[in-house]
C-alpha positions as CSV (number, residue, x, y, z in Angstrom):
1,X,0.0,0.0,0.0
2,X,2.7,2.5,1.0
3,X,4.6,1.7,-2.2
4,X,1.5,2.6,-4.3
5,X,1.2,5.8,-2.3
6,X,4.8,6.7,-3.0
7,X,4.4,6.1,-6.8
8,X,1.2,8.2,-6.7
9,X,3.0,11.0,-4.9
10,X,5.9,10.9,-7.4
11,X,3.5,11.1,-10.4
12,X,1.7,14.0,-8.8
13,X,4.9,15.8,-7.9
14,X,6.2,15.4,-11.5
15,X,3.2,17.1,-13.1
16,X,3.3,19.9,-10.4
17,X,7.0,20.6,-11.0
18,X,6.4,20.8,-14.7
19,X,3.6,23.3,-14.0
20,X,5.8,25.4,-11.6
21,X,8.6,25.7,-14.2
22,X,6.0,26.9,-16.8
23,X,4.4,29.3,-14.3
24,X,7.9,30.8,-13.6
25,X,8.7,31.2,-17.2
26,X,5.4,32.7,-18.2
27,X,5.3,35.0,-15.2
28,X,8.7,36.5,-16.0
29,X,7.8,36.8,-19.8
30,X,4.5,38.6,-19.2
31,X,5.9,41.0,-16.6
32,X,8.9,41.9,-18.7
33,X,6.8,42.3,-21.9
34,X,4.1,44.1,-20.0
35,X,6.6,46.7,-18.7
36,X,8.1,47.1,-22.2
37,X,4.7,47.5,-23.8
38,X,3.2,49.7,-21.0
39,X,0.4,47.1,-20.4
40,X,-0.7,47.1,-16.8
41,X,-3.1,44.2,-17.6
42,X,-0.2,42.0,-18.9
43,X,1.9,42.8,-15.8
44,X,-1.0,41.9,-13.6
45,X,-1.4,38.6,-15.5
46,X,2.3,37.9,-15.0
47,X,1.8,38.4,-11.2
48,X,-1.1,35.9,-11.4
49,X,1.2,33.4,-13.0
50,X,3.7,33.8,-10.2
51,X,0.9,33.2,-7.8
52,X,0.4,29.9,-9.5
53,X,4.0,29.1,-8.7
54,X,3.2,29.7,-5.0
55,X,0.3,27.3,-5.1
56,X,2.5,24.7,-6.9
57,X,4.8,24.9,-3.9
58,X,1.8,24.4,-1.6
59,X,0.7,21.3,-3.6
60,X,4.2,19.7,-3.4
61,X,4.4,20.3,0.4
62,X,0.9,18.9,0.9
63,X,1.5,15.9,-1.3
64,X,4.6,14.9,0.8
65,X,2.5,15.3,4.0
66,X,-0.6,13.4,2.8
67,X,1.3,10.4,1.4
68,X,3.3,9.6,4.5
69,X,2.7,6.2,6.0
70,X,0.3,6.1,9.1
71,X,2.1,6.8,12.4
72,X,1.2,6.8,16.0
73,X,-0.4,10.2,15.9
74,X,-2.1,9.6,12.6
75,X,-3.2,5.9,12.6
76,X,-5.6,6.5,9.7
77,X,-2.9,8.1,7.5
78,X,-2.4,11.7,6.4
79,X,-5.0,11.9,3.7
80,X,-6.8,14.8,5.3
81,X,-3.8,17.0,4.5
82,X,-4.7,16.7,0.8
83,X,-8.3,17.7,1.6
84,X,-7.1,20.7,3.5
85,X,-4.7,21.6,0.7
86,X,-7.7,21.5,-1.7
87,X,-9.6,23.9,0.5
88,X,-6.7,26.3,0.6
89,X,-6.4,26.2,-3.2
90,X,-10.2,26.7,-3.5
91,X,-10.0,29.7,-1.3
92,X,-7.1,31.1,-3.3
93,X,-9.1,30.6,-6.6
94,X,-12.1,32.4,-5.1
95,X,-9.8,35.2,-3.9
96,X,-8.2,35.5,-7.3
97,X,-11.6,35.7,-8.9
98,X,-12.7,38.4,-6.5
99,X,-9.5,40.4,-7.1
100,X,-9.8,40.3,-10.9
101,X,-13.4,41.4,-10.6
102,X,-12.5,44.3,-8.4
103,X,-9.7,45.5,-10.6
104,X,-11.8,45.2,-13.7
105,X,-14.7,47.2,-12.2
106,X,-12.1,49.8,-11.1
107,X,-10.9,50.0,-14.7
108,X,-14.4,50.5,-15.9
109,X,-15.0,53.4,-13.5
110,X,-11.6,55.0,-14.1
111,X,-11.5,58.4,-15.8
112,X,-8.5,57.7,-17.9
113,X,-8.3,55.2,-20.7
114,X,-5.3,52.8,-20.9
115,X,-2.7,53.5,-23.6
116,X,-2.8,51.1,-26.6
117,X,-0.2,48.3,-26.4
118,X,1.8,46.8,-29.2
119,X,1.9,43.4,-31.0
120,X,4.6,42.1,-28.6
121,X,2.1,42.2,-25.8
122,X,-0.5,40.3,-27.9
123,X,2.2,37.6,-28.6
124,X,3.0,37.2,-24.9
125,X,-0.6,36.8,-24.0
126,X,-1.1,34.2,-26.8
127,X,1.9,32.2,-25.6
128,X,0.5,32.3,-22.1
129,X,-2.9,31.0,-23.2
130,X,-1.4,28.1,-25.1
131,X,1.0,27.2,-22.3
132,X,-1.5,27.3,-19.5
133,X,-4.2,25.5,-21.4
134,X,-1.7,22.7,-22.2
135,X,-0.6,22.4,-18.5
136,X,-4.3,22.5,-17.5
137,X,-5.2,19.5,-19.6
138,X,-2.1,17.6,-18.7
139,X,-2.6,18.2,-14.9
140,X,-6.3,17.5,-15.0
141,X,-5.6,14.1,-16.8
142,X,-3.1,13.1,-14.2
143,X,-5.3,14.3,-11.3
144,X,-8.3,12.3,-12.5
145,X,-6.0,9.2,-13.1
146,X,-4.7,9.6,-9.5
147,X,-8.2,10.5,-8.2
148,X,-6.6,13.5,-6.4
149,X,-8.8,16.5,-5.7
150,X,-5.7,18.4,-4.8
151,X,-4.1,17.9,-8.3
152,X,-7.5,18.6,-10.0
153,X,-7.8,21.8,-8.0
154,X,-4.3,22.9,-9.1
155,X,-5.3,22.1,-12.7
156,X,-8.3,24.4,-12.5
157,X,-6.0,27.1,-11.0
158,X,-3.9,26.8,-14.2
159,X,-7.1,27.1,-16.2
160,X,-7.9,30.3,-14.3
161,X,-4.6,31.7,-15.4
162,X,-5.3,30.7,-19.0
163,X,-8.7,32.4,-18.8
164,X,-7.2,35.6,-17.3
165,X,-4.7,35.6,-20.2
166,X,-7.7,35.3,-22.6
167,X,-9.1,38.4,-20.9
168,X,-5.8,40.2,-21.3
169,X,-5.6,39.2,-25.0
170,X,-9.1,40.5,-25.6
171,X,-8.3,43.6,-23.7
172,X,-5.1,44.2,-25.6
173,X,-6.9,43.6,-29.0
174,X,-9.8,45.9,-27.9
175,X,-7.4,48.6,-26.7
176,X,-5.6,48.5,-30.1
177,X,-9.0,48.9,-31.8
178,X,-10.1,51.7,-29.4
179,X,-12.6,49.5,-27.4
180,X,-10.9,50.0,-24.1
181,X,-13.8,48.9,-21.9
182,X,-13.9,45.4,-23.4
183,X,-11.0,44.4,-21.1
184,X,-12.8,45.1,-17.9
185,X,-16.1,43.6,-19.0
186,X,-14.6,40.3,-20.1
187,X,-12.5,40.2,-16.9
188,X,-15.6,40.4,-14.7
189,X,-17.1,37.4,-16.5
190,X,-14.0,35.3,-16.1
191,X,-13.6,36.4,-12.5
192,X,-17.1,34.9,-11.8
193,X,-16.1,31.6,-13.5
194,X,-12.9,31.5,-11.4
195,X,-14.8,32.2,-8.2
196,X,-17.3,29.4,-9.0
197,X,-14.5,26.9,-9.5
198,X,-13.0,27.9,-6.2
199,X,-16.3,27.6,-4.4
200,X,-17.1,24.2,-5.8
201,X,-13.7,22.9,-4.7
202,X,-14.1,24.2,-1.2
203,X,-17.7,22.8,-1.0
204,X,-16.6,19.4,-2.1
205,X,-13.7,19.3,0.3
206,X,-15.9,20.4,3.2
207,X,-18.3,17.5,2.6
208,X,-15.2,15.2,2.8
209,X,-14.0,16.8,6.0
210,X,-17.4,16.1,7.7
211,X,-17.2,12.4,6.6
212,X,-20.0,12.5,4.0
213,X,-20.7,9.0,2.6
214,X,-19.5,7.9,-0.9
215,X,-21.9,8.3,-3.8
216,X,-24.8,5.8,-3.7
217,X,-23.8,4.2,-7.0
218,X,-20.3,3.6,-5.7
219,X,-21.7,2.1,-2.4
220,X,-23.8,-0.3,-4.5
221,X,-20.8,-1.5,-6.4
222,X,-18.8,-2.0,-3.1
223,X,-21.7,-3.9,-1.5
224,X,-22.2,-6.1,-4.6
225,X,-18.5,-7.0,-4.7
226,X,-18.6,-8.0,-1.0
227,X,-21.8,-10.0,-1.4
228,X,-20.2,-12.0,-4.2
229,X,-17.6,-13.4,-1.8
230,X,-18.3,-17.1,-1.0
231,X,-19.5,-17.5,2.6
232,X,-21.0,-13.9,2.9
233,X,-24.7,-14.2,3.8
234,X,-25.4,-10.5,4.0
235,X,-23.7,-7.1,4.3
236,X,-25.1,-4.4,6.6
237,X,-24.2,-1.4,8.7
238,X,-22.1,-0.3,5.7
239,X,-20.3,3.0,6.3
240,X,-18.0,4.9,3.9
241,X,-16.1,8.1,3.7
242,X,-13.4,9.8,1.6
243,X,-10.0,10.7,3.0
244,X,-7.9,12.5,0.5
245,X,-7.7,10.2,-2.5
246,X,-8.6,7.1,-0.5
247,X,-11.9,5.5,0.5
248,X,-12.4,4.3,4.0
249,X,-14.9,1.5,4.6
250,X,-16.6,-0.2,7.6
251,X,-19.1,-3.0,7.4
252,X,-20.7,-5.9,9.1
253,X,-20.5,-9.3,7.3
254,X,-23.0,-12.0,8.3
255,X,-21.7,-15.6,7.9
256,X,-23.1,-19.0,8.8
257,X,-23.4,-19.2,12.6
258,X,-21.8,-22.7,12.8
259,X,-18.5,-21.6,11.1
260,X,-15.4,-21.4,13.2
261,X,-14.1,-18.0,14.2
262,X,-11.0,-18.6,12.0
263,X,-13.1,-19.4,8.9
264,X,-15.3,-16.4,9.6
265,X,-12.3,-14.1,9.7
266,X,-10.9,-15.7,6.6
267,X,-14.1,-14.8,4.7
268,X,-13.7,-11.3,5.9
269,X,-10.1,-11.2,4.7
270,X,-11.1,-12.5,1.3
271,X,-13.8,-9.7,1.1
272,X,-11.2,-7.0,1.9
273,X,-8.8,-8.4,-0.8
274,X,-11.6,-8.5,-3.4
275,X,-12.5,-4.9,-2.7
276,X,-8.9,-3.7,-2.9
277,X,-8.3,-5.7,-6.0
278,X,-11.3,-4.2,-7.8
279,X,-11.1,-0.6,-6.4
280,X,-7.5,0.7,-6.3
281,X,-8.4,3.8,-4.2
282,X,-9.5,1.8,-1.1
283,X,-7.4,2.4,2.0
284,X,-8.6,1.1,5.3
285,X,-11.4,-1.5,5.5
286,X,-12.9,-2.5,8.9
287,X,-14.9,-5.7,8.8
288,X,-17.0,-6.9,11.7
289,X,-18.0,-10.6,11.4
290,X,-21.5,-11.4,12.5
291,X,-23.0,-14.9,13.0
292,X,-26.6,-13.4,12.9
293,X,-28.3,-10.4,11.6
294,X,-27.8,-7.8,14.4
295,X,-29.6,-5.0,12.6
296,X,-32.9,-5.3,14.6
297,X,-30.9,-5.2,17.9
298,X,-29.5,-2.1,19.5
299,X,-26.5,-2.3,21.8
300,X,-28.4,-0.9,24.7
301,X,-31.3,-3.4,24.3
302,X,-29.3,-6.7,24.1
303,X,-30.0,-9.1,27.0
304,X,-27.0,-10.1,29.1
305,X,-26.1,-13.6,28.1
306,X,-24.2,-15.9,30.6
307,X,-20.4,-16.4,30.0
308,X,-18.9,-19.8,29.2
309,X,-18.0,-20.6,32.8
310,X,-21.6,-20.2,34.0
311,X,-22.9,-22.3,31.1
312,X,-20.4,-25.1,31.9
313,X,-21.4,-25.0,35.5
314,X,-25.1,-25.7,34.6
315,X,-24.0,-28.3,32.1
316,X,-21.6,-30.1,34.5
317,X,-24.4,-30.2,37.1
318,X,-26.9,-31.7,34.6
319,X,-24.4,-34.3,33.3
320,X,-23.5,-35.3,36.9
321,X,-27.2,-35.8,37.8
322,X,-27.6,-38.1,34.7
323,X,-24.3,-40.1,34.8
324,X,-23.2,-39.7,38.4
325,X,-19.9,-38.2,37.2
326,X,-18.5,-35.1,35.4
327,X,-16.4,-36.3,32.5
328,X,-14.4,-34.1,30.2
329,X,-16.0,-32.9,27.0
330,X,-15.6,-30.1,24.4
331,X,-18.3,-27.4,24.4
332,X,-19.0,-25.1,21.5
333,X,-21.3,-22.2,22.1
334,X,-23.4,-20.4,19.4
335,X,-24.5,-17.1,20.9
336,X,-27.5,-15.2,19.6
337,X,-29.0,-12.0,21.2
338,X,-32.1,-14.1,22.2
339,X,-30.7,-17.5,23.0
340,X,-27.6,-19.8,23.1
341,X,-27.3,-23.1,21.2
342,X,-24.9,-25.7,22.7
343,X,-22.9,-28.4,20.9
344,X,-21.3,-31.0,23.2
345,X,-18.5,-33.2,21.7
346,X,-17.8,-36.1,24.0
347,X,-14.3,-37.3,24.7
348,X,-13.3,-41.0,24.5
349,X,-13.6,-41.3,28.3
350,X,-17.1,-39.8,28.3
351,X,-18.2,-42.0,25.4
352,X,-17.0,-45.1,27.4
353,X,-18.9,-43.9,30.5
354,X,-22.1,-43.5,28.5
355,X,-21.6,-47.0,27.0
356,X,-21.2,-48.5,30.4
357,X,-24.4,-47.0,31.8
358,X,-26.3,-47.6,28.6
359,X,-27.1,-44.1,27.5
360,X,-27.0,-43.2,23.8
361,X,-26.3,-39.8,22.3
362,X,-30.0,-39.1,21.5
363,X,-31.1,-40.1,25.0
364,X,-28.4,-37.8,26.5
365,X,-29.6,-34.9,24.4
366,X,-33.2,-35.3,25.5
367,X,-32.2,-35.6,29.2
368,X,-29.9,-32.6,29.1
369,X,-32.5,-30.6,27.2
370,X,-35.0,-31.3,30.1
371,X,-32.4,-30.3,32.7
372,X,-31.4,-27.0,31.0
373,X,-34.8,-26.0,29.6
374,X,-35.5,-23.9,32.7
375,X,-32.7,-21.6,31.7
376,X,-34.2,-18.6,29.8
377,X,-31.1,-18.4,27.6
378,X,-31.1,-22.1,26.4
379,X,-32.6,-23.1,23.1
380,X,-31.0,-26.2,21.7
381,X,-28.3,-28.8,22.4
382,X,-26.6,-31.4,20.2
383,X,-24.4,-34.2,21.4
384,X,-21.6,-35.7,19.2
385,X,-19.8,-39.0,20.1
386,X,-16.4,-39.9,18.8
387,X,-16.5,-42.4,15.8
């Protein structure tokens, strides 16, 4: 599992580093050309690109934190760091959108018109659009492949920079044609789009932070995969949540009541392996093995059933009254919230004792049943003699 997380982190870091190099190059290009062409919009767009470099650094730091192996203080892993990082990026996107909108409105209300730029500024804006659109598509593809909201959020941040460069390009072209207000109007529209992307990212991450269940369709697939495991009678009390890029599951599996504890847990282990084999984003899976359907029963309403020592005391007394002795035997208990079934496996010595006094297995069952029937927890008893 940790090896997969490390590979995932390296892939995410690679695409983020490529984006950061591009952000640095485009930021410097637009600022320098903007100063030479006297374009305040292009300079501002260059600053926006450098802000993307800052978020790239945040992404790399968060990736290293979120993909660390579980430790004593974080037994569930560090996936929440990725979610928090997505929230931070979403807030930054919303803030960038608000800032662009404010600056655009201020340009609309300004008394002075901006001076027309030259073709060099148009070329820089066009290069920025192509570069940021390419890194957006590349980052989004990797983010979806890794199922990382953090990488997807950073991809949309790159798209916001591409959109702002589109605004700058339109503004520069409009200014060259004398339509100076086109810049501010287009910027407001793009700012609203950027703010919407940021809001959606924050909203989705908050639902994850409050442990919202996985989508219903996904839960149906997970339940169906579990039910397909041989030995699973039913699946209930199914709980799910998202932690970063990993799904966390908890469920009760009902198995046949007469299975051994070892076989019941083996079935649970098989179910976990099947789930992780089919769904590569599953992290922790907690499986509780039930030998009965406990859904109708609440923890505070379950009757107190006697422990093994008390049951053996009643059984020893009953056997002593029937045989005159208390021979050794193996006792298997099948607990249910409303009753207990007993299975008595006689030893060779007990079998010899029963043969000497002329009691067969069926007769012993009937007599023990009569002896124990007064106990409100008792339902059924079976006696097995050695072959």
